[in-house]
C-alpha positions as CSV (number, residue, x, y, z in Angstrom):
1,M,-96.1,276.2,31.2
2,A,-95.2,274.0,28.2
3,C,-98.9,272.8,28.0
4,H,-100.0,276.5,28.1
5,V,-97.7,277.3,25.1
6,K,-98.9,274.3,23.2
7,Q,-102.6,275.3,23.8
8,N,-101.9,278.8,22.5
9,V,-100.2,277.5,19.4
10,S,-103.1,275.1,18.7
11,E,-105.6,277.9,19.2
12,G,-103.6,280.1,16.8
13,M,-103.7,277.3,14.2
14,E,-107.5,277.0,14.6
15,I,-107.9,280.8,14.1
16,A,-105.9,280.6,10.9
17,G,-108.6,278.5,9.3
18,K,-111.4,280.9,10.4
19,V,-112.6,284.3,9.2
20,G,-114.1,286.5,11.8
21,G,-113.8,283.7,14.4
22,K,-116.0,281.3,12.2
23,P,-114.6,278.4,10.2
24,L,-114.5,279.2,6.5
25,P,-116.6,276.6,4.7
26,P,-114.8,274.6,2.0
27,K,-117.7,275.2,-0.4
28,C,-116.9,278.9,-0.3
29,L,-113.4,278.3,-1.4
30,V,-114.5,275.9,-4.1
31,W,-117.0,278.4,-5.5
32,A,-114.5,281.3,-5.3
33,S,-111.9,279.1,-7.1
34,F,-114.5,278.1,-9.8
35,F,-115.5,281.8,-10.3
36,L,-111.9,283.0,-10.6
37,R,-110.9,280.2,-13.0
38,T,-113.9,280.9,-15.2
39,L,-113.0,284.6,-15.1
40,A,-109.4,283.8,-16.0
41,A,-110.4,281.6,-18.8
42,V,-112.7,284.2,-20.3
43,L,-110.3,287.1,-19.9
44,T,-107.4,285.2,-21.5
45,L,-109.6,283.9,-24.3
46,V,-110.8,287.5,-25.0
47,A,-107.3,288.9,-24.9
48,A,-106.1,286.2,-27.4
49,A,-109.1,286.8,-29.7
50,V,-108.6,290.6,-29.7
51,M,-104.8,290.3,-30.3
52,G,-105.4,287.6,-33.0
53,T,-107.7,289.9,-35.0
54,A,-105.5,293.0,-34.7
55,R,-104.7,294.2,-38.2
56,E,-105.2,297.4,-40.1
57,T,-104.2,298.6,-43.6
58,K,-103.5,302.3,-44.3
59,S,-102.6,304.2,-47.5
60,V,-99.5,306.2,-46.8
61,P,-97.9,308.8,-49.1
62,F,-94.3,307.9,-50.0
63,T,-92.0,310.3,-51.7
64,L,-89.2,308.8,-53.9
65,I,-87.8,312.0,-55.4
66,P,-88.1,315.4,-53.8
67,G,-90.5,317.6,-55.7
68,A,-92.2,314.7,-57.4
69,P,-95.7,313.8,-56.5
70,P,-95.8,311.2,-53.7
71,L,-96.7,307.6,-54.4
72,I,-99.6,306.2,-52.3
73,V,-98.5,302.9,-50.8
74,S,-100.8,300.5,-49.0
75,V,-99.1,299.5,-45.7
76,P,-100.5,296.8,-43.4
77,A,-100.0,296.4,-39.6
78,K,-100.6,293.0,-38.2
79,Y,-100.0,291.5,-34.8
80,H,-97.5,288.9,-36.1
81,Y,-95.1,291.6,-37.3
82,S,-93.9,291.9,-33.6
83,S,-92.7,288.9,-31.6
84,A,-93.9,290.6,-28.4
85,F,-97.5,290.6,-29.8
86,V,-97.1,287.0,-30.9
87,Y,-95.8,286.1,-27.4
88,L,-98.9,287.8,-25.8
89,L,-101.2,285.9,-28.1
90,V,-99.5,282.5,-27.4
91,A,-99.3,283.2,-23.6
92,N,-103.0,283.9,-23.5
93,V,-104.0,280.8,-25.5
94,I,-101.9,278.7,-23.1
95,A,-103.4,280.3,-20.0
96,S,-106.9,280.0,-21.4
97,V,-106.5,276.3,-22.2
98,Y,-105.0,275.7,-18.7
99,A,-107.9,277.6,-17.1
100,F,-110.5,275.6,-18.9
101,L,-108.7,272.3,-18.1
102,S,-108.4,273.2,-14.4
103,L,-112.1,274.0,-14.5
104,I,-112.9,270.6,-15.8
105,L,-110.7,269.0,-13.2
106,Q,-112.4,271.0,-10.5
107,A,-115.9,270.1,-11.8
108,F,-115.1,266.4,-11.6
109,G,-113.6,266.8,-8.1
110,K,-110.1,265.9,-9.1
111,R,-108.3,268.7,-7.3
112,S,-104.6,268.7,-6.4
113,S,-104.1,272.0,-4.6
114,L,-100.3,271.9,-4.8
115,L,-100.3,271.1,-8.5
116,L,-102.9,273.8,-9.3
117,C,-100.9,276.3,-7.1
118,T,-97.7,275.5,-9.1
119,C,-99.5,275.9,-12.4
120,D,-101.1,279.1,-11.3
121,V,-97.7,280.5,-10.5
122,V,-96.5,279.5,-14.0
123,M,-99.5,281.1,-15.7
124,F,-99.1,284.3,-13.6
125,G,-95.5,284.6,-14.6
126,L,-96.2,283.8,-18.3
127,L,-99.0,286.3,-18.6
128,F,-97.2,289.1,-16.7
129,S,-94.0,288.7,-18.8
130,S,-96.1,288.8,-22.0
131,V,-98.0,291.8,-20.9
132,G,-94.7,293.6,-20.1
133,A,-93.3,292.7,-23.5
134,S,-96.4,293.9,-25.3
135,G,-96.7,297.0,-23.2
136,A,-93.0,298.0,-24.0
137,I,-93.5,297.6,-27.7
138,G,-96.8,299.5,-27.4
139,V,-95.1,302.4,-25.7
140,V,-92.5,302.6,-28.4
141,A,-95.2,302.4,-31.1
142,H,-97.2,305.2,-29.4
143,N,-94.3,307.6,-28.5
144,G,-91.5,306.5,-30.8
145,N,-87.8,306.7,-29.7
146,S,-85.9,309.7,-30.9
147,H,-82.5,308.3,-29.7
148,V,-82.6,305.5,-32.2
149,K,-84.7,307.3,-34.8
150,W,-87.8,305.0,-34.4
151,N,-90.9,306.9,-35.5
152,K,-94.2,306.5,-33.7
153,V,-96.7,304.5,-35.7
154,C,-99.9,304.9,-33.6
155,D,-100.7,308.2,-35.3
156,V,-101.0,306.2,-38.6
157,F,-102.4,302.9,-37.3
158,D,-104.7,304.2,-34.7
159,Q,-107.2,301.3,-34.7
160,F,-104.5,298.7,-34.6
161,C,-102.8,300.4,-31.6
162,K,-106.1,300.6,-29.7
163,Q,-106.8,296.9,-30.3
164,V,-103.3,295.9,-29.2
165,G,-103.7,298.1,-26.1
166,A,-107.1,296.6,-25.3
167,A,-105.7,293.0,-25.6
168,T,-102.7,293.9,-23.4
169,L,-105.0,295.4,-20.7
170,V,-107.4,292.4,-20.7
171,A,-104.4,290.1,-20.5
172,F,-103.2,292.2,-17.5
173,F,-106.5,291.6,-15.7
174,G,-106.2,287.9,-16.6
175,A,-102.8,287.8,-15.0
176,L,-104.2,289.5,-11.9
177,T,-106.9,286.8,-11.8
178,F,-104.3,284.1,-11.7
179,L,-102.6,286.0,-8.9
180,L,-105.8,285.9,-6.9
181,L,-106.1,282.2,-7.7
182,L,-102.6,281.8,-6.3
183,F,-103.5,283.5,-3.1
184,L,-106.6,281.4,-2.8
185,S,-104.7,278.2,-3.4
186,L,-102.1,279.2,-0.8
187,F,-104.8,280.0,1.7
188,N,-106.4,276.7,1.1
189,L,-103.1,274.8,1.5
190,H,-102.4,276.7,4.7
191,R,-105.9,276.0,6.0
192,R,-105.5,272.3,5.4
193,S,-102.0,272.0,6.9
194,P,-101.9,270.6,10.4
Protein backbone atom coordinates (compact mmCIF):
# COMPACT_ATOMS: atom_id res chain seq x y z
CA MET A 1 0.00 0.00 0.00
CA ALA A 2 2.85 2.40 0.84
CA CYS A 3 4.46 1.69 -2.52
CA HIS A 4 1.16 2.47 -4.25
CA VAL A 5 0.94 5.85 -2.45
CA LYS A 6 4.56 6.70 -3.34
CA GLN A 7 3.87 5.82 -6.98
CA ASN A 8 0.80 8.12 -7.07
CA VAL A 9 2.76 10.97 -5.48
CA SER A 10 5.59 10.60 -7.99
CA GLU A 11 3.09 10.50 -10.87
CA GLY A 12 1.46 13.70 -9.51
CA MET A 13 4.87 15.41 -9.45
CA GLU A 14 5.50 14.38 -13.04
CA ILE A 15 2.13 15.77 -14.13
CA ALA A 16 2.95 19.14 -12.47
CA GLY A 17 5.77 19.64 -14.98
CA LYS A 18 3.50 18.85 -17.93
CA VAL A 19 0.87 20.76 -19.83
CA GLY A 20 -1.84 18.62 -21.37
CA GLY A 21 0.07 15.48 -20.34
CA LYS A 22 3.16 16.55 -22.33
CA PRO A 23 6.34 17.93 -20.77
CA LEU A 24 6.69 21.66 -21.16
CA PRO A 25 9.93 22.36 -23.01
CA PRO A 26 12.34 24.63 -21.11
CA LYS A 27 12.92 26.68 -24.30
CA CYS A 28 9.25 27.63 -24.19
CA LEU A 29 9.72 29.03 -20.69
CA VAL A 30 12.90 30.85 -21.69
CA TRP A 31 11.22 32.50 -24.69
CA ALA A 32 8.15 33.43 -22.65
CA SER A 33 10.38 34.98 -19.98
CA PHE A 34 12.41 36.81 -22.63
CA PHE A 35 9.26 38.19 -24.26
CA LEU A 36 7.73 39.30 -20.94
CA ARG A 37 10.96 40.93 -19.76
CA THR A 38 11.27 42.81 -23.06
CA LEU A 39 7.64 43.92 -22.77
CA ALA A 40 8.17 45.02 -19.16
CA ALA A 41 11.29 46.97 -20.12
CA VAL A 42 9.52 48.74 -22.98
CA LEU A 43 6.35 49.52 -21.00
CA THR A 44 8.21 50.95 -18.01
CA LEU A 45 10.54 52.95 -20.25
CA VAL A 46 7.57 54.42 -22.15
CA ALA A 47 5.76 55.23 -18.87
CA ALA A 48 8.87 56.99 -17.55
CA ALA A 49 9.31 58.96 -20.79
CA VAL A 50 5.66 60.02 -20.90
CA MET A 51 5.69 61.10 -17.25
CA GLY A 52 9.06 62.84 -17.61
CA THR A 53 7.77 65.01 -20.45
CA ALA A 54 4.44 65.87 -18.76
CA ARG A 55 4.20 69.64 -18.59
CA GLU A 56 1.77 72.29 -19.74
CA THR A 57 1.52 76.06 -19.30
CA LYS A 58 -1.80 77.90 -19.36
CA SER A 59 -2.75 81.55 -19.12
CA VAL A 60 -5.27 81.87 -16.28
CA PRO A 61 -7.26 85.01 -15.36
CA PHE A 62 -6.62 86.11 -11.77
CA THR A 63 -8.73 88.77 -10.06
CA LEU A 64 -7.02 90.83 -7.34
CA ILE A 65 -9.74 93.35 -6.65
CA PRO A 66 -13.43 92.70 -7.30
CA GLY A 67 -14.66 94.81 -10.21
CA ALA A 68 -11.14 95.36 -11.60
CA PRO A 69 -10.13 93.69 -14.83
CA PRO A 70 -8.47 90.33 -14.20
CA LEU A 71 -4.75 89.85 -14.60
CA ILE A 72 -3.65 87.11 -16.99
CA VAL A 73 -1.11 84.91 -15.23
CA SER A 74 0.92 82.17 -16.89
CA VAL A 75 0.69 79.04 -14.71
CA PRO A 76 2.79 75.92 -15.41
CA ALA A 77 1.95 72.33 -14.49
CA LYS A 78 4.90 69.94 -14.31
CA TYR A 79 5.22 66.37 -13.12
CA HIS A 80 7.76 67.26 -10.42
CA TYR A 81 5.24 69.47 -8.60
CA SER A 82 3.73 66.28 -7.15
CA SER A 83 5.80 63.75 -5.21
CA ALA A 84 3.47 60.96 -6.37
CA PHE A 85 4.29 61.72 -10.01
CA VAL A 86 8.01 61.83 -9.22
CA TYR A 87 7.63 58.48 -7.46
CA LEU A 88 5.95 57.00 -10.55
CA LEU A 89 8.77 58.28 -12.77
CA VAL A 90 11.54 56.94 -10.50
CA ALA A 91 9.80 53.58 -10.00
CA ASN A 92 9.47 53.12 -13.76
CA VAL A 93 13.11 54.05 -14.36
CA ILE A 94 14.23 51.51 -11.73
CA ALA A 95 11.94 48.81 -13.14
CA SER A 96 13.10 49.51 -16.69
CA VAL A 97 16.79 49.31 -15.76
CA TYR A 98 16.14 46.08 -13.86
CA ALA A 99 14.22 44.58 -16.80
CA PHE A 100 17.04 45.41 -19.23
CA LEU A 101 19.67 43.99 -16.85
CA SER A 102 17.68 40.80 -16.37
CA LEU A 103 17.39 40.50 -20.15
CA ILE A 104 21.17 40.74 -20.47
CA LEU A 105 21.63 38.12 -17.75
CA GLN A 106 19.14 35.85 -19.47
CA ALA A 107 20.79 36.35 -22.88
CA PHE A 108 24.16 35.23 -21.51
CA GLY A 109 22.60 32.24 -19.79
CA LYS A 110 23.25 33.53 -16.26
CA ARG A 111 19.87 32.79 -14.73
CA SER A 112 19.11 32.46 -11.07
CA SER A 113 15.40 31.78 -10.89
CA LEU A 114 15.12 32.46 -7.17
CA LEU A 115 16.95 35.80 -7.46
CA LEU A 116 14.88 36.86 -10.49
CA CYS A 117 11.69 35.76 -8.74
CA THR A 118 12.58 37.87 -5.70
CA CYS A 119 13.45 40.91 -7.83
CA ASP A 120 10.24 40.48 -9.85
CA VAL A 121 8.25 40.64 -6.59
CA VAL A 122 10.07 43.85 -5.61
CA MET A 123 9.46 45.45 -9.03
CA PHE A 124 5.80 44.41 -8.97
CA GLY A 125 5.31 45.99 -5.53
CA LEU A 126 7.25 49.11 -6.45
CA LEU A 127 5.27 49.69 -9.65
CA PHE A 128 1.87 48.93 -8.14
CA SER A 129 2.47 51.28 -5.21
CA SER A 130 3.59 54.07 -7.55
CA VAL A 131 0.58 53.51 -9.82
CA GLY A 132 -1.69 53.72 -6.78
CA ALA A 133 -0.10 56.96 -5.58
CA SER A 134 -0.23 58.55 -9.02
CA GLY A 135 -3.80 57.38 -9.57
CA ALA A 136 -4.94 58.86 -6.27
CA ILE A 137 -3.48 62.26 -7.08
CA GLY A 138 -4.91 62.01 -10.59
CA VAL A 139 -8.42 61.41 -9.23
CA VAL A 140 -8.13 64.46 -6.96
CA ALA A 141 -6.81 66.54 -9.87
CA HIS A 142 -9.69 65.39 -12.06
CA ASN A 143 -12.55 65.61 -9.53
CA GLY A 144 -11.24 67.91 -6.81
CA ASN A 145 -12.20 67.45 -3.15
CA SER A 146 -14.96 69.71 -1.85
CA HIS A 147 -14.41 68.68 1.78
CA VAL A 148 -10.95 70.27 1.92
CA LYS A 149 -11.66 72.91 -0.75
CA TRP A 150 -9.27 71.46 -3.34
CA ASN A 151 -10.31 72.55 -6.80
CA LYS A 152 -10.03 70.28 -9.78
CA VAL A 153 -7.23 71.23 -12.15
CA CYS A 154 -7.81 68.93 -15.11
CA ASP A 155 -10.38 71.31 -16.56
CA VAL A 156 -7.52 73.85 -16.91
CA PHE A 157 -4.55 71.53 -17.59
CA ASP A 158 -6.30 69.03 -19.85
CA GLN A 159 -3.24 67.90 -21.85
CA PHE A 160 -1.12 67.50 -18.71
CA CYS A 161 -3.78 65.35 -17.04
CA LYS A 162 -4.13 63.16 -20.13
CA GLN A 163 -0.37 62.64 -20.27
CA VAL A 164 -0.18 61.75 -16.56
CA GLY A 165 -3.13 59.39 -16.97
CA ALA A 166 -1.47 57.69 -19.94
CA ALA A 167 1.80 57.26 -18.01
CA THR A 168 -0.09 55.77 -15.06
CA LEU A 169 -1.98 53.35 -17.30
CA VAL A 170 1.17 52.19 -19.12
CA ALA A 171 2.93 51.74 -15.75
CA PHE A 172 -0.04 49.64 -14.59
CA PHE A 173 0.41 47.33 -17.58
CA GLY A 174 4.14 47.20 -16.80
CA ALA A 175 3.29 46.09 -13.25
CA LEU A 176 0.96 43.40 -14.62
CA THR A 177 3.80 42.19 -16.84
CA PHE A 178 6.02 41.79 -13.78
CA LEU A 179 3.18 39.86 -12.13
CA LEU A 180 3.11 37.48 -15.11
CA LEU A 181 6.90 37.14 -14.87
CA LEU A 182 6.50 36.28 -11.21
CA PHE A 183 3.98 33.54 -12.03
CA LEU A 184 6.30 32.22 -14.73
CA SER A 185 9.27 32.19 -12.35
CA LEU A 186 7.26 30.41 -9.67
CA PHE A 187 6.06 27.84 -12.20
CA ASN A 188 9.64 27.29 -13.35
CA LEU A 189 10.86 26.86 -9.76
CA HIS A 190 8.03 24.43 -9.04
CA ARG A 191 8.74 22.47 -12.21
CA ARG A 192 12.42 22.10 -11.32
CA SER A 193 11.81 21.11 -7.69
CA PRO A 194 12.14 17.39 -6.93
